[in-house]
C-alpha positions, 0 to 999 in steps of 0.5 A, spaced: 527 400 532 529 406 528 521 406 526 520 407 533 525 413 534 522 416 528 515 416 531 517 418 538 521 424 535 515 426 530 510 425 536 515 430 541 515 435 535 507 435 534 506 436 541 511 442 541 508 445 535 501 444 539 503 447 545 506 453 541 500 454 537 496 454 544 500 459 547 500 464 541 492 463 541 492 465 548 497 471 548 493 474 542 487 473 546 490 477 552 493 482 547 486 483 543 483 485 550 487 490 552 485 497 551 490 502 547 489 509 547 488 512 540 494 516 538 492 520 532 498 521 527 496 525 522 500 526 515 504 532 514 500 534 508 494 534 512 496 540 516 496 547 515 502 552 517 500 552 524 499 545 525 492 544 525 488 539 521 485 542 514 478 541 513 477 543 506 478 538 500 485 538 498 483 536 490 478 539 486 477 535 479 473 538 474 470 534 468 473 534 461 470 532 455 473 527 451 475 532 446 478 537 451 482 531 454 485 529 447 486 536 445 490 537 452 494 531 450 496 533 443 498 539 446 503 536 451 505 531 445 507 537 441 511 541 446 515 535 447 522 535 445 522 529 441 516 531 437 519 531 430 523 525 431 520 519 428 523 513 428 520 511 421 524 517 418 517 521 417 516 528 419 510 531 422 506 536 419 
């Protein structure tokens, strides 16, 4: 008798799940057919002081050679406050 109750309960749960799945699919299909008016939201950094969209490139990069990049990184490292502090006790020349 207990097994029959389990079968009936899981059958009801399965039917409810299938009904919910079908209802969700129908709702999704109906909402995908609706036409939305395109509202264009622009990020504030892409606007000039008057509120118009900027058409020019925002980032211009120049290529560096490996030696130039290494020299710039070494200069930044030498300017850091902990440049002379070596944990092994060695000093930089």
